[in-house]
C-alpha positions in Angstrom: 42.1 219.8 -44.5 41.8 222.5 -42.1 41.0 226.4 -42.3 40.5 229.2 -40.3 39.5 232.3 -42.1 35.7 231.5 -43.3 36.6 233.4 -46.3 39.6 231.0 -47.3 38.4 227.5 -47.5 39.1 226.5 -51.1 36.4 224.7 -51.4 33.3 225.6 -53.8 31.2 227.2 -51.1 31.7 227.2 -47.6 31.2 224.0 -45.7 29.6 225.5 -42.7 26.2 224.7 -43.1 26.6 221.7 -44.4 28.8 220.5 -41.6 26.3 221.8 -39.0 23.3 219.9 -40.3 20.3 218.6 -40.0 18.9 222.1 -38.8 15.2 222.3 -37.8 13.2 225.1 -39.9 11.4 227.6 -38.1 8.8 228.4 -40.5 7.8 232.2 -38.5 4.4 234.0 -38.8 4.0 237.5 -37.9 1.9 240.5 -38.1 3.0 244.2 -39.0 2.1 247.1 -36.8 -0.5 247.4 -39.7 -1.8 244.1 -39.5 0.2 242.5 -42.8 0.9 238.8 -42.4 4.6 237.6 -43.0 6.0 234.0 -43.5 9.4 233.0 -43.7 11.5 229.9 -43.0 14.8 230.2 -41.2 17.4 227.4 -40.2 19.4 228.8 -37.9 17.0 227.6 -35.4 16.2 225.3 -32.2 15.4 224.8 -28.8 17.3 226.2 -25.9 14.9 225.1 -22.5 12.0 223.0 -21.7 10.9 224.6 -18.3 9.6 226.9 -19.6 10.0 226.2 -23.2 12.6 228.5 -25.1 13.0 228.7 -28.7 15.9 231.1 -30.4 16.3 231.5 -33.8 18.4 233.6 -36.4 16.6 236.2 -39.1 19.7 237.2 -40.6 19.9 238.5 -44.4 23.3 238.6 -45.6 22.2 238.2 -49.3 20.4 241.6 -49.1 23.5 243.1 -47.4 22.3 242.3 -44.3 19.3 244.1 -44.0 16.8 243.7 -41.2 14.4 241.1 -42.4 10.5 242.3 -41.8 10.2 239.1 -39.6 12.8 240.7 -36.9 10.9 244.3 -37.4 7.4 242.4 -36.5 8.2 240.9 -34.0 10.3 243.6 -32.2 7.2 246.4 -32.9 4.5 243.5 -31.6 6.1 241.6 -28.9 4.4 238.1 -30.7 5.2 235.4 -33.4 4.7 231.9 -34.2 7.1 229.3 -35.4 5.2 226.8 -37.3 7.2 223.2 -37.9 7.5 222.1 -41.6 7.6 218.8 -43.1 7.8 217.0 -46.3 4.2 217.6 -47.6 5.2 221.4 -47.1 8.4 221.5 -48.6 7.2 223.6 -51.9 5.2 225.9 -49.8 7.8 226.6 -47.2 10.2 226.9 -50.4 8.1 229.0 -51.9 7.7 231.5 -49.2 11.0 232.5 -48.9 11.3 234.4 -52.1 12.3 238.1 -51.7 9.2 240.2 -51.6 7.5 243.5 -50.6 6.6 244.3 -46.9 2.8 244.2 -48.0 3.2 240.6 -49.5 0.9 238.0 -47.5 3.6 235.2 -47.7 1.0 232.7 -46.4 -1.7 233.5 -49.4 1.3 233.6 -51.6 2.2 229.7 -50.9 -1.5 229.0 -51.3 -1.5 228.0 -48.0 -4.3 228.6 -45.2 -4.0 230.8 -41.8 -5.5 230.0 -38.8 -6.0 232.1 -35.8 -3.9 231.7 -32.9 -5.3 231.0 -29.2 -3.0 233.1 -27.4 -1.2 235.8 -29.7 -2.4 237.6 -32.7 -0.1 236.4 -35.2 -2.1 233.5 -37.3 -0.6 230.0 -37.4 0.1 228.0 -40.8 -3.4 225.3 -40.7 -1.8 223.0 -42.8 1.5 222.9 -40.5 1.6 219.5 -38.5 2.7 221.7 -35.3 3.2 225.0 -34.1 4.5 227.1 -31.3 2.8 230.5 -30.4 5.8 232.8 -29.2 6.3 235.8 -26.7 9.3 237.8 -27.8 11.8 237.9 -25.2 14.9 239.3 -26.3 17.2 239.9 -29.3 21.3 239.3 -29.2 23.0 241.3 -31.6 25.9 238.8 -33.0 29.4 240.2 -34.9 28.9 240.1 -38.4 31.6 240.2 -41.0 31.5 243.7 -42.0 29.6 246.6 -40.9 27.0 246.1 -43.5 26.0 242.5 -42.0 23.7 242.4 -38.9 23.8 238.8 -37.4 21.0 238.3 -34.6 19.7 235.5 -32.3 15.8 236.0 -31.5 14.6 234.4 -27.9 11.2 233.3 -27.5 8.9 231.7 -25.0 6.4 229.2 -26.3 3.3 230.0 -24.5 1.5 227.9 -26.8 1.9 224.7 -29.0 -0.7 223.1 -31.5 -0.1 219.2 -32.8 -2.3 217.5 -35.0 -3.9 214.7 -34.0 -2.7 212.8 -37.0 1.2 212.6 -35.7 0.2 211.5 -32.2 0.7 207.8 -31.4 0.2 206.3 -28.0 0.6 209.6 -26.6 3.5 210.5 -28.4 4.6 212.2 -31.2 5.2 210.0 -34.1 8.6 210.8 -36.0 7.5 208.5 -38.8 4.0 210.1 -39.3 5.1 213.8 -38.7 8.1 213.4 -41.4 10.1 216.8 -40.3 12.4 218.2 -42.8 15.2 220.1 -42.0 18.3 222.2 -43.9 21.2 220.9 -44.5 24.2 222.6 -46.7 24.2 224.2 -49.7 20.5 223.7 -51.5 20.2 220.5 -49.8 17.6 219.0 -47.1 17.1 216.2 -45.1 13.8 213.9 -44.3 13.0 212.0 -41.3 11.5 209.0 -42.3 13.2 206.3 -39.5 14.1 207.0 -35.7 16.0 204.9 -33.3 16.3 204.7 -29.6 19.3 204.9 -27.1 18.5 204.7 -23.1 21.0 207.4 -21.1 23.4 205.1 -18.7 21.7 207.4 -16.0 18.4 206.1 -16.5 19.4 202.5 -15.2 22.3 203.0 -12.9 21.7 199.3 -11.6 21.9 197.5 -14.7 24.9 199.6 -15.7 27.1 198.9 -12.5 25.6 195.0 -12.6 26.9 194.8 -16.3 30.4 196.5 -15.4 30.9 193.8 -12.3 30.0 190.9 -14.5 32.6 192.6 -17.4 35.3 192.9 -14.4 34.5 189.4 -13.1 34.6 187.6 -17.0 
């Protein structure tokens, strides 16, 4: 099949997010200027650079007519936030924190989680999270919307502090089978990382690659 208009695909639901999958989840904690904690998950999220480490996530809200999320308001007003990383054990709490509740509600408390102090930024992190990235807000990019009521945004942040649970570190590396991160797929589907595989880049061993090509040519 092929379609060009995202409103006319002919399927039960739009397949776009099911195709661009799995997507890591940014479980973002922020503070309002009044000191109220906000916690919300976003699956349009990824790392953009590593020197310095920079992340981006999209705090969009199409279900409520495109109005601004509390997360974006908090970040633009205070300049700080924390990206908590979510694993299998936290799947239920993460989902509960996605509920649309009034701005004065603390979602960390609502989801039965523990707020832990950050080292550099003011917003707390989720103590139960296997990892957390303390971030300073860099800038927001306004993206096109399909209607005047839809406001799409990309929010960039510089990682200024990293928390990692010792339980997921093995031989000086993050062990994905202990980490067990979850990711968002399409529809209401999620994915769980339980196994990994490795492949060396060709450029990492040019001599071996060249020797293999010469051997194959000789045969």
